VEXDREN-2710 file (C-alpha; in Angstrom, 1 decimal):
% VEXDREN-2710
k/r/px/py/pz
1/MET/-71.9/40.1/-73.3
2/GLY/-74.3/41.6/-70.5
3/VAL/-73.4/41.6/-66.8
4/THR/-75.9/40.0/-64.2
5/LYS/-76.6/41.0/-60.7
6/GLU/-75.2/37.7/-59.5
7/THR/-72.1/38.5/-61.6
8/CYS/-71.3/41.8/-59.9
9/ARG/-72.1/40.2/-56.3
10/ASN/-69.4/37.7/-56.7
11/GLU/-66.8/40.0/-58.3
12/LEU/-67.4/42.7/-55.6
13/ARG/-67.3/40.1/-53.0
14/THR/-63.5/38.7/-54.0
15/ALA/-62.5/42.2/-54.8
16/ILE/-63.5/43.6/-51.2
17/ARG/-61.5/40.8/-49.7
18/GLN/-58.3/41.7/-51.9
19/LEU/-58.5/45.7/-51.1
20/THR/-59.1/45.2/-47.7
21/ASP/-55.8/42.7/-47.2
22/ARG/-54.0/45.7/-48.8
23/CYS/-55.3/48.1/-46.5
24/LEU/-57.1/50.0/-49.3
25/HIS/-59.8/50.9/-46.7
26/ALA/-61.6/53.5/-48.8
27/ALA/-61.8/51.7/-51.8
28/SER/-63.0/48.6/-49.8
29/LYS/-65.8/50.5/-48.1
30/TRP/-66.9/51.8/-51.5
31/ALA/-67.0/48.3/-53.1
32/ALA/-68.8/46.8/-50.0
33/GLU/-71.5/49.6/-50.2
34/GLN/-72.1/48.8/-53.9
35/LEU/-72.4/45.0/-52.8
36/VAL/-75.2/45.7/-50.4
37/GLY/-76.6/48.2/-52.8
38/ILE/-77.4/45.0/-55.3
39/GLU/-80.9/44.3/-55.0
40/GLN/-81.9/40.7/-53.6
41/ASP/-85.0/39.0/-54.2
42/PRO/-87.1/39.0/-50.9
43/ALA/-88.6/35.7/-51.5
44/LYS/-84.9/34.2/-51.6
45/TYR/-83.6/35.9/-48.5
46/PRO/-85.0/36.5/-44.8
47/PRO/-85.8/39.9/-43.9
48/SER/-82.5/40.6/-42.1
49/HIS/-80.8/40.3/-45.5
50/THR/-83.2/42.9/-47.1
51/ARG/-83.4/45.6/-44.5
52/LEU/-81.7/48.2/-46.4
53/GLN/-83.4/47.9/-49.6
54/ARG/-87.1/48.0/-48.2
55/ASP/-87.5/51.8/-48.8
56/CYS/-85.3/51.9/-52.1
57/SER/-88.6/51.8/-54.7
58/SER/-90.2/54.7/-53.1
59/ILE/-87.4/57.0/-52.9
60/ARG/-86.2/56.0/-56.8
61/ARG/-89.8/57.0/-57.7
62/ARG/-89.3/60.4/-56.1
63/PHE/-86.2/61.3/-58.0
64/ARG/-86.8/59.5/-61.2
65/SER/-86.9/62.1/-64.0
66/THR/-89.8/61.6/-66.5
67/ASP/-88.6/63.9/-69.5
68/GLU/-85.2/62.3/-69.7
69/ILE/-84.5/59.4/-72.3
70/THR/-84.6/56.1/-70.7
71/SER/-81.1/54.8/-70.6
72/THR/-80.2/51.1/-71.5
73/PRO/-80.2/49.0/-68.0
74/ILE/-76.8/47.8/-67.2
75/ALA/-77.9/44.3/-68.0
76/GLY/-78.7/44.8/-71.3
77/THR/-75.1/46.5/-72.1
78/SER/-72.4/44.5/-73.6
79/TYR/-69.4/44.5/-71.1
80/VAL/-65.9/42.7/-71.2
81/SER/-65.2/40.1/-68.9
82/THR/-62.3/41.2/-66.3
83/PRO/-61.7/38.2/-63.9
84/VAL/-60.4/39.0/-60.4
85/PRO/-56.9/38.3/-60.4
86/GLU/-55.8/35.3/-58.2
87/GLU/-53.7/36.1/-55.0
88/ASP/-49.8/35.3/-55.1
89/ASN/-48.5/32.6/-53.1
90/GLU/-46.8/34.4/-50.4
91/ASP/-46.7/31.8/-47.9
92/ALA/-43.1/32.5/-46.9
93/ASP/-43.9/36.3/-46.3
94/SER/-47.2/35.7/-44.9
95/ASP/-46.2/36.1/-41.1
96/PHE/-44.3/39.3/-41.7
97/TYR/-47.1/40.6/-44.0
98/LEU/-49.7/40.0/-41.3
99/LEU/-47.4/41.8/-38.7
100/ALA/-46.7/44.9/-41.3
101/ARG/-50.7/45.0/-42.0
102/THR/-51.2/45.2/-38.3
103/TYR/-48.6/48.2/-37.7
104/PHE/-50.2/49.7/-40.9
105/SER/-53.9/49.6/-39.4
106/CYS/-52.5/51.4/-36.2
107/ARG/-50.9/54.1/-38.3
108/GLU/-47.5/53.2/-37.6
109/TYR/-46.4/53.5/-41.1
110/ARG/-42.5/53.3/-41.0
111/ARG/-42.8/50.1/-38.4
112/ALA/-44.9/48.7/-41.2
113/ALA/-42.3/49.7/-44.0
114/HIS/-39.4/48.4/-41.9
115/VAL/-40.9/45.0/-41.4
116/LEU/-41.3/44.4/-45.0
117/SER/-38.2/46.0/-46.2
118/ASP/-36.5/42.5/-47.5
119/GLN/-39.8/40.9/-48.8
120/THR/-40.0/40.4/-52.2
121/GLY/-43.8/39.2/-53.2
122/LYS/-46.2/42.0/-54.8
123/LYS/-48.3/42.4/-51.8
124/ALA/-45.2/43.1/-49.5
125/LEU/-43.7/45.6/-52.2
126/PHE/-47.3/47.4/-52.5
127/LEU/-47.8/47.6/-48.8
128/ARG/-44.3/48.7/-48.2
129/CYS/-44.4/51.6/-50.6
130/PHE/-47.9/52.5/-49.7
131/ALA/-46.7/52.7/-46.0
132/LEU/-44.0/55.1/-46.9
133/TYR/-46.0/57.1/-48.8
134/LEU/-48.4/57.7/-46.1
135/ALA/-45.6/58.1/-43.7
136/GLY/-44.3/61.1/-46.2
137/GLU/-47.7/62.6/-46.3
138/LYS/-48.1/62.7/-42.3
139/ARG/-44.6/64.4/-42.1
140/LYS/-45.6/66.8/-44.7
141/GLU/-48.7/67.7/-42.9
142/GLU/-46.6/68.1/-39.6
143/GLU/-43.9/70.5/-41.5
144/THR/-47.0/72.4/-42.8
145/ILE/-48.3/73.2/-39.2
146/GLU/-44.8/73.7/-37.7
147/LEU/-43.8/76.0/-40.6
148/GLU/-46.8/78.1/-41.3
149/GLY/-49.7/77.3/-38.9
150/PRO/-52.5/75.0/-39.6
151/LEU/-54.0/77.2/-42.4
152/GLY/-51.1/78.6/-43.8
153/LYS/-49.3/77.9/-46.9
154/SER/-46.3/75.9/-47.3
155/ASP/-43.4/74.4/-49.6
156/ALA/-43.5/71.1/-47.7
157/VAL/-43.2/68.0/-49.8
158/ASN/-43.3/64.4/-49.4
159/SER/-39.8/63.4/-49.1
160/GLU/-40.7/59.5/-50.0
161/LEU/-42.0/60.4/-53.5
162/VAL/-38.5/60.0/-55.0
163/SER/-37.6/56.6/-53.7
164/ILE/-41.1/55.1/-54.3
165/GLU/-41.1/56.4/-57.7
166/ARG/-37.8/54.6/-58.4
167/ASP/-38.8/51.3/-57.0
168/LEU/-42.1/50.9/-58.9
169/ALA/-40.5/52.3/-62.1
170/VAL/-38.3/49.4/-62.2
171/VAL/-40.9/46.7/-61.2
172/ARG/-43.3/48.3/-64.0
173/LYS/-40.2/48.2/-66.5
174/ASN/-39.7/44.6/-65.6
175/GLY/-43.5/43.7/-66.1
176/SER/-43.9/42.3/-62.5
177/ILE/-46.0/45.2/-61.3
178/ASP/-49.6/44.3/-60.3
179/PRO/-52.9/46.7/-60.6
180/PHE/-52.2/47.8/-56.9
181/GLY/-48.5/48.8/-57.6
182/LEU/-49.9/50.7/-60.9
183/TYR/-52.3/52.6/-58.8
184/LEU/-49.6/53.8/-56.2
185/TYR/-47.4/54.6/-59.0
186/GLY/-49.8/56.7/-60.6
187/LEU/-50.4/58.4/-57.5
188/VAL/-46.8/59.2/-56.9
189/LEU/-46.5/60.5/-60.5
190/LYS/-49.6/62.7/-60.2
191/ALA/-48.1/64.0/-56.8
192/LYS/-44.8/65.1/-58.8
193/GLY/-46.7/66.9/-61.5
194/ASN/-46.3/64.2/-64.2
195/GLU/-50.0/64.0/-65.2
196/ASN/-49.5/62.5/-68.7
197/LEU/-47.6/59.3/-67.5
198/ALA/-50.0/59.2/-64.2
199/ARG/-53.0/59.0/-66.4
200/ASN/-51.6/56.1/-68.7
201/VAL/-50.4/54.4/-65.4
202/LEU/-53.8/54.7/-63.6
203/VAL/-55.5/53.3/-67.0
204/GLU/-53.5/50.4/-67.0
205/SER/-54.3/49.8/-63.2
206/VAL/-58.2/50.3/-63.8
207/ASN/-58.3/48.1/-66.8
208/SER/-56.4/45.4/-64.8
209/PHE/-58.3/45.7/-61.5
210/PRO/-61.5/47.8/-62.2
211/TRP/-63.0/47.4/-58.7
212/ASN/-60.4/49.7/-57.2
213/TRP/-62.5/52.9/-56.9
214/SER/-59.9/54.9/-55.3
215/ALA/-57.7/54.6/-58.5
216/TRP/-60.9/55.5/-60.6
217/LEU/-61.1/58.9/-58.4
218/GLU/-57.3/59.6/-59.2
219/LEU/-58.0/59.3/-62.6
220/GLN/-61.0/61.3/-62.5
221/SER/-59.2/64.2/-61.2
222/LEU/-56.7/64.1/-64.1
223/CYS/-59.7/64.3/-66.6
224/THR/-60.4/68.1/-66.7
225/THR/-61.8/68.4/-70.0
226/ILE/-64.3/66.1/-72.0
227/ASP/-61.6/65.5/-74.7
228/THR/-59.2/64.3/-72.0
229/LEU/-62.1/61.8/-70.8
230/ASN/-62.9/60.7/-74.3
231/GLY/-59.2/59.9/-75.1
232/LEU/-59.1/57.4/-72.3
233/LYS/-58.6/53.8/-73.7
234/LEU/-60.6/52.1/-71.0
235/ASN/-62.2/48.5/-71.1
236/ASN/-65.8/48.6/-71.3
237/HIS/-66.2/47.0/-67.6
238/TRP/-69.5/48.0/-65.5
239/MET/-67.4/50.0/-63.2
240/LYS/-66.5/52.3/-65.9
241/ASP/-70.3/53.4/-65.7
242/PHE/-69.6/54.6/-62.2
243/PHE/-66.5/56.3/-63.3
244/LEU/-68.2/58.0/-66.3
245/ALA/-71.3/59.3/-64.2
246/SER/-68.8/60.7/-61.4
247/THR/-66.4/62.3/-64.2
248/TYR/-69.7/63.9/-66.1
249/HIS/-70.7/65.4/-62.8
250/GLU/-67.4/66.9/-62.2
251/LEU/-67.4/68.3/-65.7
252/ARG/-70.8/70.0/-65.2
253/MET/-72.4/67.5/-67.4
254/HIS/-75.3/66.7/-65.0
255/ASN/-78.1/65.5/-67.1
256/GLU/-75.4/63.0/-68.7
257/SER/-74.5/62.1/-65.0
258/LEU/-77.9/61.7/-64.1
259/ALA/-78.7/59.3/-67.0
260/LYS/-75.6/57.0/-66.1
261/TYR/-76.9/56.8/-62.3
262/ASP/-80.3/55.9/-63.7
263/SER/-79.0/52.8/-65.9
264/LEU/-76.8/51.8/-63.0
265/GLN/-79.9/51.9/-60.7
266/ALA/-81.0/48.8/-62.8
267/THR/-78.5/46.7/-60.9
268/PHE/-77.6/48.9/-58.0
269/GLY/-81.0/49.9/-56.9
270/CYS/-80.4/50.3/-53.3
271/SER/-76.9/52.0/-53.5
272/ASN/-76.9/54.7/-50.9
273/TYR/-73.7/56.1/-52.9
274/ILE/-75.8/56.4/-56.1
275/LYS/-78.6/58.2/-54.4
276/ALA/-76.3/60.8/-52.8
277/GLN/-74.6/61.2/-56.1
278/ILE/-78.2/62.0/-57.8
279/ALA/-78.6/64.1/-55.0
280/LYS/-75.4/66.2/-55.8
281/ALA/-76.3/66.6/-59.6
282/GLN/-79.9/67.9/-58.7
283/TYR/-78.0/70.3/-56.0
284/SER/-76.0/71.4/-59.0
285/LEU/-79.3/71.8/-61.1
286/ARG/-80.8/74.0/-58.0
287/GLU/-83.5/71.3/-57.7
288/PHE/-83.4/71.9/-53.9
289/GLU/-86.8/70.0/-52.9
290/LEU/-85.6/66.9/-54.9
291/VAL/-82.2/67.1/-52.9
292/GLU/-83.7/67.6/-49.6
293/ALA/-86.2/64.7/-50.3
294/ILE/-83.2/62.6/-51.2
295/PHE/-81.2/63.4/-48.0
296/GLU/-84.2/63.0/-45.7
297/GLU/-84.6/59.3/-47.1
298/LEU/-80.9/58.6/-46.8
299/LEU/-80.8/59.6/-43.1
300/ARG/-83.9/57.7/-42.5
301/ILE/-82.3/54.5/-44.0
302/ASP/-78.8/55.5/-42.5
303/PRO/-79.2/57.6/-39.5
304/TYR/-75.4/57.9/-38.7
305/ARG/-74.2/58.6/-42.3
306/ILE/-71.9/61.6/-42.3
307/ASP/-70.6/61.4/-45.9
308/ASP/-72.1/64.2/-48.3
309/MET/-74.4/65.5/-45.5
310/ASP/-72.6/68.8/-45.6
311/MET/-74.1/69.3/-49.0
312/TYR/-77.6/68.5/-47.4
313/SER/-76.6/71.4/-44.9
314/ASN/-76.1/73.9/-47.8
315/VAL/-79.6/73.0/-49.0
316/LEU/-81.1/73.8/-45.5
317/TYR/-79.1/76.6/-45.2
318/ALA/-80.4/78.0/-48.5
319/LYS/-83.9/77.4/-47.4
320/GLU/-83.6/78.9/-44.0
321/CYS/-84.6/75.8/-42.3
322/PHE/-83.4/76.4/-38.8
323/SER/-85.0/73.2/-37.1
324/GLY/-83.7/71.0/-39.9
325/LEU/-80.3/72.2/-39.6
326/SER/-80.5/72.2/-36.0
327/TYR/-81.4/68.7/-36.0
328/LEU/-78.7/67.7/-38.5
329/ALA/-76.2/69.5/-36.7
330/HIS/-76.8/67.9/-33.4
331/GLN/-77.1/64.4/-35.3
332/VAL/-73.5/64.7/-36.5
333/PHE/-72.2/66.2/-33.4
334/MET/-73.1/63.1/-31.4
335/THR/-71.9/60.9/-34.4
336/ASP/-68.3/62.1/-34.9
337/LYS/-67.7/66.1/-34.3
338/TYR/-64.3/65.6/-35.5
339/ARG/-65.1/64.9/-39.1
340/PRO/-64.5/67.7/-41.5
341/GLU/-68.2/67.3/-42.7
342/SER/-69.4/67.5/-39.4
343/CYS/-67.4/70.8/-38.7
344/CYS/-68.9/72.2/-41.8
345/ILE/-72.4/71.4/-41.0
346/ILE/-72.2/73.0/-37.3
347/GLY/-70.4/75.8/-39.3
348/ASN/-73.5/76.4/-41.5
349/TYR/-75.7/76.3/-38.7
350/TYR/-74.1/79.0/-36.7
351/SER/-73.8/81.0/-40.0
352/LEU/-77.7/80.8/-40.5
353/LYS/-78.0/82.2/-36.7
354/GLY/-75.7/85.1/-37.6
355/LEU/-73.0/84.0/-35.5
356/HIS/-70.3/84.5/-38.1
357/GLU/-67.4/84.6/-35.7
358/LYS/-68.4/80.9/-34.4
359/SER/-69.0/79.9/-37.9
360/VAL/-65.6/80.7/-38.9
361/MET/-64.2/78.9/-36.0
362/TYR/-65.8/75.5/-37.1
363/PHE/-64.7/76.1/-40.6
364/ARG/-61.0/76.5/-39.5
365/ARG/-61.4/73.5/-37.4
366/ALA/-62.5/71.6/-40.6
367/LEU/-59.6/72.7/-42.3
368/LYS/-57.4/71.6/-39.5
369/LEU/-58.8/67.9/-40.2
370/ASP/-58.4/68.3/-43.8
371/LYS/-56.6/71.3/-45.1
372/LYS/-57.8/70.3/-49.1
373/TYR/-61.6/70.5/-47.6
374/LEU/-62.6/72.5/-50.7
375/SER/-66.3/73.4/-49.2
376/ALA/-64.7/74.7/-46.2
377/TRP/-62.4/77.1/-47.8
378/THR/-65.4/78.5/-49.8
379/LEU/-67.8/78.9/-47.2
380/MET/-65.2/80.3/-44.7
381/GLY/-64.9/83.1/-47.4
382/HIS/-68.6/83.7/-47.6
383/GLU/-68.2/84.3/-43.7
384/TYR/-65.4/86.7/-44.1
385/VAL/-67.7/88.6/-46.6
386/GLU/-70.5/88.8/-44.3
387/MET/-68.0/90.1/-41.9
388/LYS/-66.9/92.9/-44.2
389/ASN/-63.3/91.1/-43.8
390/THR/-62.7/91.3/-47.5
391/PRO/-58.9/90.5/-47.3
392/ALA/-59.6/87.5/-45.4
393/ALA/-62.3/86.5/-47.9
394/VAL/-60.2/86.7/-50.8
395/ASP/-57.4/84.6/-49.1
396/ALA/-59.9/82.0/-48.5
397/TYR/-61.2/82.0/-52.0
398/ARG/-57.8/81.8/-53.5
399/ARG/-56.9/78.8/-51.3
400/ALA/-60.2/77.1/-52.6
401/VAL/-59.3/77.9/-56.4
402/ASP/-55.7/76.9/-55.8
403/ILE/-57.2/73.3/-54.5
404/ASN/-59.7/73.2/-57.6
405/PRO/-59.7/75.4/-60.2
406/CYS/-63.0/74.3/-61.6
407/ASP/-64.9/75.4/-58.2
408/TYR/-67.3/78.0/-59.7
409/ARG/-68.3/79.1/-56.1
410/ALA/-64.8/80.2/-55.2
411/TRP/-64.6/82.2/-58.5
412/TYR/-67.8/83.8/-57.8
413/GLY/-66.8/84.7/-54.2
414/LEU/-64.0/86.5/-55.7
415/GLY/-65.8/88.8/-57.8
416/GLN/-68.1/89.5/-55.1
417/ALA/-65.0/90.3/-52.6
418/TYR/-63.6/92.6/-55.4
419/GLU/-67.0/94.1/-56.0
420/MET/-67.3/95.0/-52.2
421/MET/-63.8/96.8/-52.5
422/GLY/-64.9/98.8/-55.3
423/MET/-62.8/97.4/-58.0
424/PRO/-65.2/96.3/-60.8
425/TYR/-62.8/95.3/-63.6
426/TYR/-61.2/92.6/-61.1
427/ALA/-64.7/91.7/-60.0
428/LEU/-65.8/91.3/-63.7
429/HIS/-62.6/88.9/-64.5
430/TYR/-63.6/86.7/-61.7
431/PHE/-67.4/86.7/-62.6
432/LYS/-66.4/85.7/-66.0
433/LYS/-64.5/82.7/-64.8
434/SER/-67.3/81.7/-62.6
435/VAL/-70.0/81.6/-65.4
436/PHE/-67.7/80.1/-67.6
437/LEU/-67.7/77.1/-65.4
438/GLN/-71.4/77.3/-64.7
439/PRO/-73.3/78.9/-67.3
440/GLY/-76.6/77.5/-66.3
441/ASP/-76.3/79.5/-63.0
442/SER/-78.7/82.8/-63.4
443/ARG/-77.0/84.2/-60.2
444/LEU/-73.8/84.2/-62.0
445/TRP/-75.1/86.2/-64.8
446/ILE/-76.8/88.8/-62.6
447/ALA/-73.8/89.2/-60.5
448/MET/-71.8/90.1/-63.7
449/ALA/-74.6/92.6/-65.0
450/HIS/-74.4/94.2/-61.6
451/CYS/-70.8/94.7/-62.3
452/TYR/-71.3/96.4/-65.8
453/GLU/-74.0/98.7/-64.1
454/THR/-71.4/100.4/-61.9
455/ASP/-70.7/103.8/-62.4
456/GLN/-67.1/103.1/-63.4
457/LEU/-68.0/100.9/-66.0
458/ARG/-71.8/101.7/-67.1
459/MET/-72.0/99.2/-69.9
460/LEU/-75.6/99.0/-70.0
461/GLU/-75.7/96.9/-73.3
462/GLU/-73.4/94.4/-71.7
463/ALA/-75.6/94.1/-68.5
464/ILE/-78.7/93.7/-70.8
465/LYS/-77.1/90.8/-72.2
466/CYS/-76.2/89.3/-69.1
467/TYR/-79.6/89.6/-67.7
468/ARG/-81.3/88.0/-70.7
469/ARG/-78.9/85.0/-70.1
470/ALA/-80.1/84.8/-66.7
471/ALA/-83.6/85.0/-67.6
472/ASN/-83.1/82.0/-69.7
473/CYS/-81.4/80.3/-67.1
474/ASN/-84.3/79.7/-65.0
475/ASP/-83.9/82.8/-62.6
476/ARG/-85.7/81.8/-59.6
477/GLU/-85.3/85.0/-57.8
478/ALA/-87.2/86.8/-60.8
479/ILE/-84.6/89.7/-60.9
480/ALA/-83.6/89.4/-64.4
481/LEU/-86.8/90.5/-65.8
482/HIS/-87.1/93.4/-63.7
483/LYS/-83.8/94.6/-64.4
484/LEU/-84.4/94.3/-68.0
485/ALA/-87.5/96.3/-67.7
486/LYS/-85.7/99.0/-65.7
487/LEU/-82.8/99.1/-68.2
488/HIS/-84.6/99.3/-71.3
489/SER/-86.8/102.3/-69.6
490/ASP/-83.5/104.1/-68.5
491/LEU/-82.4/103.9/-72.1
492/GLY/-85.6/105.3/-73.6
493/GLN/-86.6/102.1/-75.3
494/SER/-90.2/102.0/-74.3
495/GLN/-91.3/99.1/-76.5
496/GLU/-88.7/96.7/-75.1
497/ALA/-89.3/97.9/-71.5
498/ALA/-93.0/97.1/-71.8
499/PHE/-92.2/93.8/-73.0
500/TYR/-90.0/92.8/-69.9
501/TYR/-92.6/94.7/-67.7
502/LYS/-95.3/92.7/-69.0
503/LYS/-93.4/89.3/-68.7
504/ASP/-92.4/90.0/-65.5
505/LEU/-95.9/91.0/-64.3
506/GLU/-97.3/87.7/-65.7
507/ARG/-94.6/85.8/-63.5
508/MET/-95.6/87.7/-60.3
509/GLU/-99.1/86.8/-61.2
510/ASP/-98.4/83.1/-61.6
511/GLU/-96.5/83.1/-58.3
512/GLU/-98.8/85.1/-56.4
513/ARG/-96.4/87.6/-55.6
514/GLU/-96.8/91.1/-54.5
515/GLY/-94.6/94.1/-53.9
516/PRO/-93.1/97.4/-55.4
517/ASN/-92.1/95.5/-58.5
518/MET/-95.5/95.0/-59.3
519/VAL/-96.8/98.5/-58.7
520/GLU/-93.9/99.8/-60.8
521/ALA/-95.0/97.3/-63.7
522/LEU/-98.3/98.2/-63.4
523/LEU/-97.6/102.0/-63.8
524/PHE/-95.3/101.9/-66.6
525/LEU/-97.7/99.6/-68.7
526/ALA/-100.6/102.0/-67.9
527/ASN/-98.6/104.9/-69.1
528/TYR/-97.3/103.0/-71.9
529/CYS/-100.3/101.7/-73.3
530/ARG/-102.1/105.3/-72.8
531/ALA/-99.3/106.7/-75.1
532/GLN/-99.9/104.0/-77.6
533/LYS/-103.5/104.7/-77.8
534/ARG/-104.4/101.4/-76.3
535/LEU/-106.9/102.8/-74.0
536/ASP/-108.9/99.6/-72.9
537/GLU/-105.4/98.1/-71.6
538/ALA/-104.4/101.3/-69.9
539/GLU/-107.5/101.3/-67.9
540/VAL/-107.3/97.7/-66.8
541/TYR/-103.8/98.6/-65.5
542/CYS/-105.0/101.6/-63.9
543/THR/-107.6/100.0/-62.1
544/ARG/-105.5/97.5/-60.7
545/LEU/-103.4/100.2/-59.4
546/LEU/-106.2/101.8/-57.3
547/ASP/-105.9/98.8/-55.1
548/TYR/-102.5/100.0/-53.7
549/ASN/-102.0/102.7/-51.1
550/GLY/-99.5/105.6/-52.2
551/PRO/-98.7/108.1/-54.7
552/GLU/-99.3/105.6/-57.4
553/LYS/-103.1/105.5/-56.4
554/GLU/-103.3/109.0/-57.1
555/THR/-101.4/109.1/-60.1
556/ALA/-103.8/106.0/-61.4
557/LYS/-106.6/108.1/-60.7
558/SER/-105.3/111.2/-62.7
559/LEU/-104.5/108.5/-65.6
560/LEU/-108.1/107.2/-65.5
561/GLN/-109.8/110.5/-65.8
562/ASP/-107.2/111.1/-68.8
563/ILE/-108.2/107.8/-70.2
564/LYS/-112.1/108.9/-70.1
565/LEU/-111.7/112.2/-71.7
566/ALA/-109.8/110.6/-74.6
567/GLN/-112.5/107.7/-74.8
568/SER/-115.1/110.4/-75.0
569/GLY/-113.6/112.0/-78.0
570/VAL/-111.6/115.1/-77.0
571/GLY/-111.6/117.2/-80.6
572/GLU/-110.1/120.5/-81.7
573/CYS/-110.3/123.9/-79.6
574/GLY/-107.9/126.3/-80.9
575/GLU/-104.5/127.3/-79.9
576/MET/-104.0/126.9/-76.2
577/GLY/-101.1/127.3/-73.8
578/SER/-100.1/125.6/-70.6
579/GLY/-100.3/126.4/-67.3
580/GLU/-101.7/126.0/-63.7
581/ILE/-105.4/127.0/-63.5
582/GLU/-105.6/129.5/-60.5
583/GLU/-109.1/130.5/-60.9
584/GLU/-112.4/129.3/-62.3
585/VAL/-112.2/129.0/-65.9
586/SER/-114.6/128.0/-68.9
587/VAL/-112.8/126.1/-71.9
588/ALA/-114.5/125.3/-75.1
589/VAL/-114.0/121.9/-76.2
590/THR/-115.6/119.6/-79.1
591/LEU/-117.3/116.6/-77.9
592/LYS/-119.3/113.9/-79.6
593/GLY/-122.8/115.3/-80.3
594/GLY/-121.6/118.9/-80.9
595/ARG/-120.4/121.9/-79.2
596/TRP/-120.0/121.7/-75.5
597/TRP/-118.8/124.2/-72.4
598/MET/-116.7/122.4/-69.6
599/LYS/-116.5/124.8/-66.5
600/CYS/-114.0/123.4/-64.0
601/GLY/-114.2/125.1/-60.6
602/VAL/-111.0/123.6/-58.8
603/LEU/-107.3/124.0/-59.1
604/GLY/-105.6/121.8/-61.7
605/TRP/-103.2/121.3/-64.6
606/MET/-104.1/122.0/-68.2
607/TRP/-101.6/120.6/-71.0
608/ALA/-102.0/121.7/-74.6
609/ASP/-100.2/120.0/-77.7
610/GLY/-101.1/122.2/-81.0
611/ASN/-105.0/122.3/-81.0
612/HIS/-105.5/119.2/-78.6
613/PHE/-105.7/119.6/-75.0
614/VAL/-106.3/117.4/-72.1
615/VAL/-107.1/118.4/-68.5
616/LEU/-105.6/116.4/-65.7
617/GLY/-106.4/116.4/-62.2
618/LEU/-109.7/118.3/-62.3
619/ILE/-112.8/117.3/-60.5
620/GLY/-116.2/119.0/-60.2
621/CYS/-116.4/119.8/-63.6
622/GLU/-119.5/120.5/-65.4
623/TYR/-120.7/120.1/-69.0
624/ARG/-123.3/121.8/-70.7
625/LYS/-124.2/121.7/-74.3
626/LYS/-124.0/125.0/-76.3
627/GLY/-127.2/126.4/-77.7
END
């Protein structure tokens, strides 16, 4: 059975009320954004109802991929029907529940739990346990700060987990638990390390009430491999597509993720969440121009948005866009300067200005607000590397991989730090970790190749393999081809070196780039073609070298004279030695058309090989035909 836009709209409206009633504000916010993201017919609704979707068609055209297989629209897919569960009749508990919900909204969690201590309804049980859970989390954070400082490690645990698990296990065993209780039970089991049972309980929860995005996210965090994901027994509800798209991205299956989001846009065409997720996937594919365009459109539609804007700041940082990053930092500072994302954006701004100490201060502030904020740990590690404080950088990167072992940037940072400390074996270990997680990133392969090239390792064949992988991974910095050419040249493999120098030269010509790499490539190819008797090609390369200043120009002139002599048909002349010509000499050579004399009146070099010779660097030579 297919699903229509109106069906999705009605389901979300009912779900939002239930989520809000249980103080699941993050899930309620997400569902409301998707509700508004469903396109409406402008002919049936006033302009005020379609204000947020007016620019959707233009932005979709900008990031829709033309080379991907067109996905089946959501309306044409067969989905199961999952009715929104009816609310329990808890009239007797409603007054107490309203009071408890008010306390909860004011973050007085223990007061809320106390009010509901003798209430028996499912809603009351959930809110009481949820309030206790958050009270325990709050106390754990306080203990962490008291014992180890805001950024230190701590063995503090949530002391409420045992009692919550006991209460929820009983009601689950009795079959009287609702989907929200299952969600909280899965959350507690995950916190206690019982991942397999937590995964099963969360599957039960999302199958019963699929509109709770918070439950999907907890389930996603337990799916670290594609086999685990495929083993989940999920109902084929349309919310499953949102889950799969997000999980594919976390598993680095970016093209599959983009295909899912493309199909979801058939119904949720104006969802800012989907646009931001597409930007994340394109960021992982290093399509920075596309990512920048998407975020610019998002800010134009929703100028006070802070969610995901830290990634936008990373793009502006990579492009060294001072004005754009300055504007974004000012915007988030004025909107909410105490959001972790805001602190991260401001930290990027100061880093781009070269104020690394101030940048670290803002990253540390972000971590005070959210000590599990992964980007802040990684970016702070980068700043410590810039400041040459490698021990602090290593500590920051290790905290990042503790939070998410699949963060390739932190592993890469660890490799860089250990390489700076002159420990290539450790660096190589961490580079291998990062390249396993992100095999399509050429920078990681290049870093590993550099490690193999160090004096301690000198594993040049392995370095060549890494550079080849980098060249096949869209090496935007154009490093791999040049390094491959140099390594093959150093190993005496002239044919392979010429192949890569030529490819590098062609790429530089296509990108209209000049520089020392082009001079080096032209000079090598000129010598190589001369040695291979491909004189016309060698002449072309030498002629191009004449446009550059420096010693290469003089070398090119000498090669051109050598090539001209060779093209003239230099023949045999008897045994000759080699040495510096210190006076005027006459040399008998055989040229086309008979016997000739060549009289050289300036200094130069004479080189002989058997019965053949070439005179290099001589000018003012006079040729006279004998007889």
